[in-house]
ROPA-784948 format. One record per residue (C-alpha): residue number from 1; residue in one letter; x, y, z. Coordinates in steps of 0.5 Angstrom, whole numbers, plus 500, padded with zeros to 3 digits. Each point is the difference from the previous one (the first is absolute). Layout:
% ROPA-784948
    i  aa   px   py   pz
  NUM   A    X    Y    Z
...
//
This chain:
% ROPA-784948
    i  aa   px   py   pz
    1   X  715  538  783
    2   X  504  498  506
    3   X  496  496  505
    4   X  502  498  507
    5   X  493  498  502
    6   X  493  500  498
    7   X  497  502  506
    8   X  501  494  505
    9   X  500  495  494
   10   X  504  494  501
   11   X  501  496  494
   12   X  499  492  502
   13   X  501  494  497
   14   X  494  496  497
   15   X  493  502  499
   16   X  495  503  506
   17   X  493  500  501
   18   X  500  508  502
   19   X  506  504  502
   20   X  500  502  507
   21   X  501  508  503
   22   X  508  499  498
   23   X  499  498  493
   24   X  502  492  500
   25   X  499  498  492
   26   X  504  498  494
   27   X  502  505  495
   28   X  494  498  495
   29   X  495  501  506
   30   X  503  507  502
   31   X  500  502  492
   32   X  493  498  499
   33   X  498  505  506
   34   X  505  505  498
   35   X  497  500  493
   36   X  493  502  503
   37   X  497  493  499
   38   X  496  496  506
   39   X  505  496  504
   40   X  500  493  498
   41   X  505  494  502
   42   X  505  498  494
   43   X  501  493  500
   44   X  503  500  493
   45   X  501  505  495
   46   X  493  498  496
   47   X  497  503  506
   48   X  502  507  498
   49   X  496  505  497
   50   X  501  500  492
   51   X  504  507  500
   52   X  506  496  504
   53   X  505  497  496
   54   X  500  493  501
   55   X  508  499  499
   56   X  502  506  504
   57   X  495  498  506
   58   X  503  492  499
   59   X  507  503  501
   60   X  498  504  506
   61   X  496  495  503
   62   X  506  495  500
   63   X  505  506  503
   64   X  495  501  505
   65   X  499  493  502
   66   X  507  498  500
   67   X  503  506  503
   68   X  502  501  507
   69   X  496  505  504
   70   X  505  506  500
   71   X  501  498  492
   72   X  492  500  499
   73   X  499  507  502
   74   X  505  502  494
   75   X  494  499  496
   76   X  496  505  503
   77   X  502  505  494
   78   X  497  496  495
   79   X  493  499  503
   80   X  497  506  496
   81   X  504  497  493
   82   X  497  494  499
   83   X  493  502  497
   84   X  503  500  493
   85   X  497  495  496
   86   X  501  501  492
   87   X  499  496  494
   88   X  501  493  499
   89   X  507  501  497
   90   X  503  504  505
   91   X  498  496  505
   92   X  503  494  496
   93   X  506  505  500
   94   X  500  501  507
   95   X  500  492  502
   96   X  506  499  495
   97   X  504  505  503
   98   X  498  498  507
   99   X  502  493  498
  100   X  506  501  497
  101   X  503  505  505
  102   X  498  496  506
  103   X  504  493  498
  104   X  506  503  504
  105   X  497  504  505
  106   X  502  497  507
  107   X  499  506  505
  108   X  494  504  501
  109   X  503  507  498
  110   X  501  496  493
  111   X  493  498  499
  112   X  498  507  502
  113   X  504  503  495
  114   X  496  495  495
  115   X  494  503  503
  116   X  502  507  498
  117   X  502  498  493
  118   X  493  497  499
  119   X  496  506  502
  120   X  504  504  495
  121   X  497  496  494
  122   X  493  502  497
  123   X  495  504  504
  124   X  502  503  507
  125   X  495  500  505
  126   X  496  507  501
  127   X  502  504  505
  128   X  497  500  507
  129   X  502  506  504
  130   X  502  498  507
  131   X  495  503  503
  132   X  495  496  497
  133   X  503  494  501
  134   X  501  502  507
  135   X  492  501  501
  136   X  499  493  496
  137   X  504  496  505
  138   X  498  504  506
  139   X  493  498  498
  140   X  501  493  500
  141   X  504  500  507
  142   X  495  504  503
  143   X  495  494  499
  144   X  505  495  503
  145   X  498  497  507
  146   X  507  499  502
  147   X  502  506  505
  148   X  506  504  498
  149   X  502  507  501
  150   X  500  504  494
  151   X  501  507  504
  152   X  506  502  496
  153   X  503  496  494
  154   X  506  501  495
  155   X  497  503  493
  156   X  503  497  494
  157   X  505  506  499
  158   X  506  500  505
  159   X  500  505  505
  160   X  492  501  499
  161   X  495  498  506
  162   X  493  500  499
  163   X  495  500  507
//
């Protein structure tokens, strides 16, 4: 899938008590909502539901928190892919893969490639349709107190708008 934006969701550095109308969460917090769980702040990967891969979420958190604001938004396509926990052996393989490939990575783009490679190991996350993920994200945004217009927003797919 090619995601330009998830609603008005904006990935931000660190953990957040509750997203505003414009999103405002880290990648792992957004992934929890997209997977259908109740919103919760994520201070460490141990706070993630058990269906989320710890090594992958750890790398995603590292990328989220070390990226510039512009780079961080490149993580949006990964939001629906983090709920992919597997057997302890597969999780160990992911950990080793990430450790071995991250040593020489200096740029955000190189680290993003490590994330992509780690996601190819083992079980893949269940497909979440764009409409379902949009609905889940809208529900969280609608409970936010921050006043932001959501009259028209970009859909996940280029060239499509949802009102």
